[in-house]
Phi, psi and omega in degrees: 000126180262133175240138177239131181233119177268151175206170175104355178288172179165194180256130181217152177280155176305137183092349181277185183227152171217153172237118177269147176236147175229113181254130181257141174226166184095192182276113182257122173277179175304143181276124166271320177196144164240128185242150164252126173245164172218154178220120176267157180305129178078004182239162177284156177294136187240134176284125183261311185203153180224142169229134182262176178297337176263013176069021169287138182239149175218152184225150171292152184301326185286347183239358180304141179072002177240326183251149177224127176259141179208171179214154173235098185295333183295333179240017174053046184232137172244138183246155170228104176274123184241116181245161179049052183294147181238157178305327180289354173278353179299124183182172166270130182256131184240142174263142183220129181247132181235133167228113189284326182298316181263009178053050179259130180219086186258145182232146169273180182271348175098158175224136186277131172242125179234125181246119181266149182270000000 
């Protein structure tokens, strides 16, 4: 059983920064992708950033040049550094782990990020 626990959310003023962490526990297979998603009230869940097992990264258009995804495999942690935050970044942020061979699609419970104007 894989568990993902997000942390690092909070309330920040526009222009500020936060760093989210996603810690994985349990039996972890090779990573095909770890994703950060977010969901704002009344909106669909949105893919924010992805990091693959080969450390390739991709970002949603709305966060490019502001957010950075990275990982530290030694401590099973994936980070999302968020800079120059905007009120529209307000959402619950979720960590997602994918392994396609074993059809694993694991989710954390999310961490709230609120950006005030």
